[in-house]
Every structure is written in C-alpha cells, then in structure tokens.
C-alpha positions as CSV (number, residue, x, y, z in Angstrom):
1,M,51.2,26.2,83.9
2,R,52.3,28.0,80.8
3,Q,48.8,29.3,79.8
4,L,48.3,30.5,83.7
5,T,51.6,32.4,83.0
6,K,50.9,33.8,79.9
7,L,47.4,34.9,81.2
8,A,49.3,36.7,84.0
9,T,51.9,38.6,81.6
10,K,48.6,39.8,79.7
11,L,46.8,40.9,82.7
12,G,49.9,42.9,83.7
13,L,50.6,44.3,80.3
14,L,46.6,45.5,80.5
15,V,47.4,47.1,84.1
16,A,50.4,48.7,82.9
17,A,48.3,50.3,79.5
18,F,45.6,51.4,81.9
19,A,48.1,52.8,84.4
20,T,49.6,55.0,81.9
21,P,49.0,58.8,83.6
22,A,47.8,60.1,80.3
23,I,45.0,57.4,80.2
24,A,44.3,55.9,83.4
25,Q,42.8,58.7,85.5
26,S,39.9,60.2,83.5
27,P,39.4,63.6,85.3
28,A,36.3,65.9,84.8
29,P,37.1,68.5,82.5
30,G,39.1,71.5,84.2
31,P,39.2,75.1,82.8
32,A,38.2,76.3,79.4
33,I,40.8,75.0,76.8
34,V,41.4,76.8,73.1
35,L,42.7,74.2,70.6
36,H,44.8,76.1,68.0
37,A,45.9,74.5,64.8
38,A,47.1,75.5,61.1
39,R,43.5,74.2,59.7
40,L,40.0,72.6,61.2
41,L,37.5,70.8,58.9
42,D,33.9,72.2,58.7
43,V,32.2,69.0,58.2
44,A,29.0,70.3,56.6
45,G,30.8,72.3,54.4
46,G,33.2,69.9,53.2
47,Q,36.1,72.6,53.4
48,I,38.9,73.3,55.4
49,V,39.1,76.7,57.6
50,A,42.6,78.3,58.2
51,P,43.5,79.0,60.9
52,G,41.5,76.8,63.1
53,E,40.6,77.2,66.9
54,V,37.8,75.5,69.1
55,L,37.0,76.5,72.5
56,I,35.8,73.9,74.8
57,E,34.4,74.5,78.3
58,G,33.5,71.3,80.3
59,E,33.1,68.2,78.0
60,R,31.3,70.2,75.3
61,I,32.6,72.7,72.2
62,S,31.2,76.2,72.9
63,A,32.7,77.8,69.6
64,S,34.9,77.0,66.7
65,G,36.4,78.8,63.4
66,T,39.1,80.9,62.5
67,A,39.4,82.4,65.8
68,V,37.6,81.9,69.1
69,L,37.1,83.7,72.5
70,H,40.1,82.8,74.8
71,P,38.3,83.2,78.1
72,T,40.5,83.8,81.1
73,G,42.4,81.3,82.6
74,A,41.9,79.0,79.2
75,R,44.6,76.8,78.8
76,V,45.7,77.0,75.2
77,L,47.1,74.2,73.5
78,E,49.1,75.0,70.2
79,L,48.9,71.9,68.1
80,G,51.1,73.3,64.8
81,D,50.6,72.2,61.6
82,V,47.7,69.6,62.0
83,T,44.3,69.7,60.9
84,L,41.7,69.6,64.0
85,L,38.3,67.8,63.1
86,P,35.8,65.6,64.8
87,G,36.7,62.3,66.1
88,L,36.0,59.4,63.6
89,I,32.9,57.1,63.9
90,D,33.3,53.3,63.2
91,A,29.8,52.0,62.5
92,H,30.8,48.2,62.7
93,V,33.5,47.1,65.0
94,H,34.0,43.6,67.1
95,L,35.6,44.6,70.3
96,F,35.5,40.5,71.3
97,L,37.5,39.9,68.4
98,H,41.0,39.4,67.5
99,P,42.7,38.2,64.7
100,G,43.1,34.6,64.4
101,A,40.9,31.6,64.0
102,E,37.3,33.5,65.0
103,D,35.5,30.0,65.8
104,L,38.4,28.7,68.3
105,Q,38.9,31.8,69.7
106,T,35.3,32.3,70.7
107,V,35.6,28.5,71.6
108,K,38.6,28.4,73.7
109,E,39.0,31.7,75.7
110,S,36.6,32.5,78.5
111,V,34.2,35.7,78.8
112,P,36.0,37.2,81.3
113,A,39.2,36.8,79.2
114,R,37.6,38.2,75.9
115,T,36.3,41.4,78.2
116,L,39.7,42.1,79.0
117,R,40.6,41.9,75.4
118,A,37.9,43.9,74.5
119,A,38.8,46.5,77.2
120,M,42.3,46.8,75.7
121,A,40.8,47.0,72.2
122,A,38.8,49.5,73.0
123,R,41.6,51.9,74.2
124,E,43.3,51.0,71.0
125,D,40.6,52.3,69.0
126,L,40.2,55.7,71.0
127,L,44.0,56.8,70.5
128,A,43.7,55.8,66.8
129,G,41.3,58.9,66.9
130,F,37.6,56.5,67.2
131,T,35.9,58.3,69.4
132,A,32.6,56.6,68.6
133,E,32.1,53.0,67.5
134,R,29.0,50.6,67.3
135,D,29.9,47.2,68.7
136,M,28.2,44.5,65.6
137,G,28.2,41.5,68.1
138,T,30.2,40.0,71.1
139,E,30.5,36.6,69.1
140,G,29.1,34.5,71.7
141,A,30.1,36.6,74.9
142,G,26.6,37.5,75.6
143,S,26.1,41.0,77.2
144,A,29.7,41.4,78.1
145,D,29.6,44.1,76.1
146,T,27.4,46.4,78.4
147,A,30.3,45.9,81.1
148,V,32.7,47.5,78.7
149,R,30.4,50.2,77.5
150,D,29.6,51.4,81.1
151,A,33.2,51.1,82.3
152,I,34.3,53.5,79.7
153,N,31.0,55.6,80.5
154,Q,32.0,56.0,84.0
155,G,35.6,56.5,83.5
156,L,36.9,53.3,84.6
157,I,38.8,52.5,81.3
158,P,39.7,54.7,78.2
159,G,37.6,54.2,75.3
160,P,35.2,55.4,72.5
161,R,31.6,56.2,73.2
162,L,30.0,53.1,72.2
163,R,26.6,51.2,71.1
164,V,26.3,47.9,71.8
165,S,24.2,44.9,70.4
166,G,25.1,42.1,73.1
167,N,25.0,38.7,70.7
168,A,24.1,39.1,67.8
169,I,21.0,37.0,66.4
170,D,20.8,34.0,64.2
171,I,18.7,31.2,62.9
172,L,19.4,27.6,64.4
173,G,22.0,26.4,61.6
174,G,22.7,30.1,60.6
175,H,25.9,31.9,59.4
176,E,26.9,32.3,63.1
177,D,25.8,29.0,64.4
178,A,28.6,26.2,65.5
179,N,28.3,24.7,62.2
180,G,31.0,21.6,61.5
181,W,31.9,21.0,65.0
182,N,31.1,17.3,66.7
183,P,27.0,17.3,67.7
184,E,27.9,15.4,70.6
185,Q,30.1,18.5,72.1
186,H,27.2,20.7,71.8
187,V,29.2,23.5,71.0
188,L,27.3,27.1,71.6
189,S,26.5,29.5,68.4
190,N,28.6,32.5,68.1
191,A,24.7,34.5,68.4
192,S,21.3,33.9,70.0
193,S,19.2,31.4,68.2
194,A,15.6,32.6,67.0
195,N,13.9,30.8,64.5
196,S,10.4,32.8,64.5
197,A,8.9,36.1,64.5
198,D,7.9,35.5,68.6
199,E,11.7,34.1,69.4
200,L,12.9,37.1,67.7
201,V,11.0,39.2,69.9
202,A,11.6,37.4,73.1
203,V,15.5,37.5,72.7
204,I,15.4,41.3,71.5
205,R,13.5,41.5,74.9
206,E,16.1,39.9,76.6
207,Q,18.8,41.5,75.3
208,H,17.4,44.7,76.0
209,K,16.9,43.9,79.7
210,Q,20.8,43.1,79.6
211,G,21.8,46.3,78.4
212,S,22.0,46.3,74.4
213,D,21.6,49.6,72.4
214,F,20.5,48.3,69.4
215,V,20.1,44.9,67.4
216,K,22.4,43.0,65.3
217,I,20.7,40.2,63.1
218,Y,22.4,37.9,60.6
219,E,20.3,37.7,57.6
220,T,22.3,36.3,55.4
221,G,24.9,33.2,55.0
222,R,27.1,31.7,53.7
223,D,28.3,33.4,51.3
224,Q,29.7,31.9,47.6
225,L,31.1,33.4,44.5
226,R,30.9,30.6,41.3
227,D,31.9,31.7,38.0
228,G,31.0,35.3,38.2
229,V,27.6,34.5,40.4
230,F,27.1,35.8,43.9
231,S,24.7,33.7,46.3
232,T,23.7,33.9,49.8
233,P,20.8,32.1,51.3
234,F,18.8,34.2,53.4
235,Q,17.5,33.7,57.1
236,Y,14.7,35.7,57.9
237,T,11.6,36.4,55.9
238,V,10.4,40.4,55.6
239,A,7.4,40.0,58.0
240,Q,10.0,38.4,60.7
241,L,12.5,41.2,60.2
242,K,9.6,43.5,60.6
243,A,8.7,41.6,63.9
244,A,12.1,42.9,65.0
245,V,12.3,46.3,63.5
246,D,8.8,47.0,65.3
247,E,9.7,45.6,68.7
248,A,13.2,47.5,68.5
249,A,11.0,50.5,67.8
250,R,8.9,50.4,70.7
251,L,12.2,49.8,73.1
252,G,13.3,53.0,71.5
253,T,16.2,51.8,69.5
254,T,17.2,50.1,65.8
255,V,17.7,46.6,64.1
256,A,21.3,46.6,62.1
257,V,21.6,43.7,59.8
258,H,24.7,41.6,58.7
259,A,23.7,41.2,54.8
260,Q,25.4,40.2,51.9
261,G,23.5,39.7,48.8
262,E,20.0,39.1,47.7
263,P,17.5,38.5,48.6
264,G,18.3,39.1,52.2
265,T,19.3,42.5,51.4
266,Q,15.9,43.5,50.1
267,Y,14.2,41.9,52.5
268,A,16.1,43.7,54.9
269,A,15.4,47.2,53.5
270,E,11.7,46.3,53.1
271,A,11.5,45.4,56.7
272,G,13.0,49.1,57.2
273,V,16.5,48.2,59.0
274,A,18.6,51.1,60.3
275,S,21.7,49.6,58.1
276,I,22.8,47.2,55.9
277,D,26.2,46.0,56.7
278,H,28.6,44.4,54.1
279,A,26.4,44.8,51.4
280,T,28.2,43.2,48.9
281,Q,25.6,42.6,46.4
282,L,22.5,44.7,46.0
283,S,19.7,44.5,43.5
284,E,18.6,47.9,41.6
285,A,15.3,47.5,43.4
286,T,17.1,47.3,46.9
287,M,19.2,50.1,46.0
288,R,15.8,52.3,45.3
289,L,14.6,51.3,48.3
290,M,17.7,52.0,50.5
291,K,17.9,55.4,48.6
292,A,14.1,56.1,49.4
293,K,14.4,55.1,53.0
294,Q,17.8,56.4,53.5
295,I,19.0,53.3,54.6
296,P,22.7,53.3,54.4
297,A,25.1,50.7,53.4
298,V,28.1,49.7,55.5
299,P,30.5,48.4,53.0
300,T,33.5,47.0,55.5
301,F,36.3,46.9,53.0
302,A,39.1,47.2,55.5
303,V,38.3,43.5,56.7
304,F,37.9,41.7,53.0
305,E,41.3,43.1,52.4
306,Y,42.9,41.7,55.4
307,F,41.4,38.3,54.6
308,T,42.9,38.7,51.0
309,E,46.2,39.2,52.1
310,H,46.4,37.3,55.2
311,A,44.4,33.9,53.5
312,P,46.2,30.5,54.9
313,T,46.7,29.3,51.4
314,P,47.4,30.9,48.1
315,E,44.4,29.3,46.8
316,A,42.0,31.0,49.4
317,G,43.8,33.8,48.7
318,A,42.9,33.7,45.3
319,R,39.4,33.2,46.2
320,E,39.1,36.2,48.4
321,R,40.7,38.4,45.7
322,V,38.2,37.4,43.3
323,L,35.4,38.0,45.7
324,L,37.0,41.5,46.8
325,D,37.2,42.6,43.2
326,F,33.3,41.5,42.8
327,K,32.8,43.8,46.1
328,I,34.6,46.8,44.5
329,R,32.5,46.5,41.5
330,E,29.3,46.3,43.2
331,F,30.1,49.2,45.3
332,Q,31.1,51.5,42.3
333,Q,27.5,50.3,41.0
334,Q,26.2,51.7,44.3
335,L,27.6,55.1,44.4
336,V,26.1,55.6,41.0
337,A,22.9,54.8,42.2
338,G,23.3,57.3,45.1
339,I,22.6,55.0,48.3
340,P,23.7,56.8,51.7
341,I,27.0,55.0,52.9
342,A,28.0,55.1,56.6
343,V,31.9,53.9,57.7
344,G,32.4,50.8,59.4
345,S,35.3,48.3,59.2
346,D,34.5,45.3,60.7
347,V,37.7,45.7,62.7
348,G,38.5,42.6,65.5
349,P,39.5,39.9,62.9
350,F,42.2,42.2,62.1
351,P,44.3,44.2,64.5
352,H,42.1,47.1,66.5
353,G,43.8,50.5,66.0
354,T,44.4,50.4,62.5
355,Q,40.9,50.4,60.9
356,A,41.1,53.9,59.7
357,R,42.5,52.0,56.3
358,E,38.5,51.9,55.7
359,L,38.4,55.4,54.8
360,T,41.5,55.4,52.5
361,L,39.9,52.1,50.9
362,L,36.5,54.0,50.5
363,V,38.6,56.8,48.5
364,K,40.4,54.3,46.6
365,Y,37.3,52.7,45.6
366,G,35.4,55.4,44.2
367,M,34.7,58.4,46.7
368,T,36.0,61.8,47.6
369,P,37.9,62.4,50.5
370,R,35.1,64.8,51.5
371,A,32.4,62.6,50.6
372,V,34.1,59.8,52.6
373,L,34.4,62.2,55.8
374,Q,31.0,63.5,55.5
375,A,29.7,59.4,55.2
376,D,31.8,59.0,58.4
377,L,30.8,61.8,60.6
378,I,27.6,62.9,59.1
379,N,25.8,59.7,58.6
380,G,28.0,57.4,61.3
381,A,26.6,60.0,64.0
382,K,23.2,59.7,62.9
383,L,23.4,55.9,62.4
384,L,24.5,55.5,66.1
385,G,21.6,57.6,67.2
386,W,23.7,60.6,68.1
387,G,23.0,63.1,65.2
388,A,23.0,66.3,67.5
389,E,25.7,65.2,69.7
390,I,29.0,64.0,67.6
391,G,30.4,64.3,64.2
392,S,31.1,67.8,64.0
393,L,33.0,70.8,65.7
394,A,30.0,72.8,65.9
395,A,29.0,74.6,69.6
396,G,26.7,72.3,71.6
397,R,28.6,69.2,70.2
398,Y,30.5,66.7,72.4
399,A,34.3,67.8,72.2
400,D,35.1,64.4,70.3
401,I,38.2,66.1,68.7
402,I,41.0,64.6,66.9
403,A,44.2,66.3,64.9
404,V,46.0,64.8,61.6
405,P,49.1,66.3,60.1
406,G,48.4,67.4,56.9
407,N,45.0,68.2,55.1
408,P,42.6,64.9,55.1
409,L,40.5,66.1,51.9
410,E,43.7,66.1,50.0
411,D,45.4,63.0,51.4
412,I,42.9,60.9,53.0
413,T,45.5,58.7,54.7
414,R,46.4,61.3,57.0
415,L,43.8,59.8,58.9
416,E,45.9,56.8,59.6
417,H,48.2,59.0,61.5
418,V,46.3,60.6,64.5
419,V,48.5,62.8,66.7
420,F,45.8,64.1,68.9
421,V,42.8,62.9,70.6
422,M,40.4,64.4,72.7
423,K,37.1,63.0,74.2
424,G,34.7,64.7,76.0
425,G,37.0,67.3,76.4
426,I,39.9,65.1,78.1
427,V,43.1,64.7,76.4
428,F,44.0,60.8,75.7
429,K,46.8,61.8,73.5
430,G,49.0,64.4,72.1
431,V,49.6,66.8,74.7
432,S,51.7,66.5,78.1
433,G,51.9,68.9,80.9
434,P,50.2,71.7,82.2
C-alpha cells in the first residue's frame, strides 16, 4: 500500500508538472517574434555581438544580428541584460536513470514507471537549456525511449529534440550485463546481448525496427586503475565493430561506443564509429586516427566528478578521485593532440537539469569557453545528425534559443543559470503574458 501511495503521489506530481500553463500546451508558433537582448553569441566566429536580435517566423530563425526587421504585428520580447545563444546540446544522456543504485533501479522499477521518470527528466533538461540530446541507452527499458521521443515530437510532453538508441548492446557477461546476481534468478542484462558480428547486425536491425535513431555499443569494461596503470578489457574486435558500423550506415545512421581505454578505443576508431564516449585513455595511435577521421571524444567529466563527491565510503571516494585525476591528465594530452571534442555529461546517475556543469569542467580542465561552446554547438549538432538544423542562430536553423545572464565567453558558469528557453519558436521558460 505504501508503494502504491508513493507511485500515486509521483503520478500526481507528473500531471501537475505537465499541466503548468506555460509548458503543457505546446501550440504551434504564432505571429513573428523578435528577441532583443544586450548580447548575442556568434558561434562560428566565437564572438559576442552587441546588442543582439533574432527574428523568428514559425519554428525557424529568419534573421539574427545587431538589428533585424520587425514585421508588422511581430511580438517583441525585451530580454534585457542577457546573452542569446543556441540551445545547448548534450550528446550523452540517460533519461531512464536517476541518482541511486543503478542496478537496483533497473531491476526494481517497472518500465512504465521508468518511462514516466524519463519524461520528467526530459522536461528538466529542456528547462535547463538543453534543446537537443542523444539518449545513450535505456539501461534495460528496451525501446521505451522511442515513446518519449515521439511524445515530445507530437507536442504531448515538453523535452529536447532527441536521438535515441533503445537498449545499448553488450556481450554476454560484458560491462552492462547482470553480473554478480544469483544465476538462478535469471536477472536480465541492462543491455541487449550480441556475441558476434552476425548477432550485432541482428540486434541493430531489431532496434531500428523499434524506432532507434542510432546504435550504442559497450566496447570496454570493467575498468581498473592500479598503481597508475589503467586497464579495461575490450568486448568486440575491429571486424565486429566494423560490421556494426556498416549495418548502421546501411540504415542511414551511426554507431557510438562506450570506450574507456585501450585497446578498445583504438578498435573503435579503426572501425569508424561516430564517437568515443568517456575516452578516459587514448593512445597516440588512437588519437591520430580520431583526428584524421574527425571522430570526437565525449569526455563526460560531470558524472566522474559526481561519483567522486557522492561515493558510498571514503575509500571509494579516494579511488574515484584517483581515477578522475588520471582522466584529467589524459584529457589534457588529448587537447594537445587536437582531437575533436563533443560535449556530453552522462546525466542520469546525477540529477537531470544540472548537466551544464560539464561545460564548466571542460573549461576548468583546459579548454577555452569559446572552444567549449563550439564543441557543444557545432560538433554536437553534427554528431546528432542535425548539423544544418541546430547549433547556430543563423537564418534557416530551428529557433532553439536560450538566454543566460552575463557573457558566457567570459564566465562559462553562466550556462548553469539559463533564464530563457525557446524550442522551435515556442517559449518554454522566461516570458509570460501576451
């Protein structure tokens, strides 16, 4: 009875959240809108334009600059001392996870309950300024992310533009399999199993049939750092990964891999994957391949920091700290090597809506604010397959626009304080009234 009461309370909160007048009804964009602010970010140029104006007609941007045409009847929104910039992109999220014991939540919580949570997480991410995301696996919830994506696209619930993978793919006994449980209970994996090239192709086809936009594969794990030496076993050979990449290409999509270290990271680069996520350890040979093929690393520092600060014991916290320090040193070598970077936080294990911390950490560990914003908005848009649709305030792009106080090129932490959110010409945060 207590569990039913808790679920009813959560359902009530969900309904209330989606019933907020500014959010629940997502009407088609009305008359033209002009946004006026103190500043505007020119992403490609990496500079601030002052003042800044954007003309939105329908769901797309018609013009932007220091001044734009104000059509008759246009609604002018005076946003004040803020900077306008494109909606942020998170290339690595888990809508179906929340803080807490990951394996327990995937076993104890039903897929319908997790889908409701995912819908709430999508809303939190949108209101934090993330208007596009790549959901990197439902952790055992199958194709439920397809339902969340489609509900957002149909205007039933608020959320970012989504690219979804369905379940990630793993080998039997691999990194995300249900290892360590009583075998007689037959606990299911948090990923879909594939143990050969043929099985990879079959799983990819099934996931595509169920609505996936891309393929997520676990290539390495579990990870160890002992006496300064990082090791992580690979799961698929180059030939197997290449079979997955080729099948994804046949279906018009790509493969992203969870790959922490060698030799799995090099195998992934040789196979031509779209991104190497986490990328804690990359050899010089791997970095040369990534630079030549323009394969971005997605570092995901925010989740590493969260695990360090929220470890269950001081001893575990110390181990996480050592791993994070190792990752920082490796990342700085990756910057020197000039490999592409895309921004992904791995949000889910830590609270949704807080992942702008990732951009702050990338600056803390060696990138400039300009480089981070370009990595997020240019590389991120390309990685999600929307290179010509989002990531810029140029004419013809979707009107996915946010505003932050101050100047993010001077203080990247301003991105953690989004005060205005528009997606597709519809205001979701920051302005009320006619």
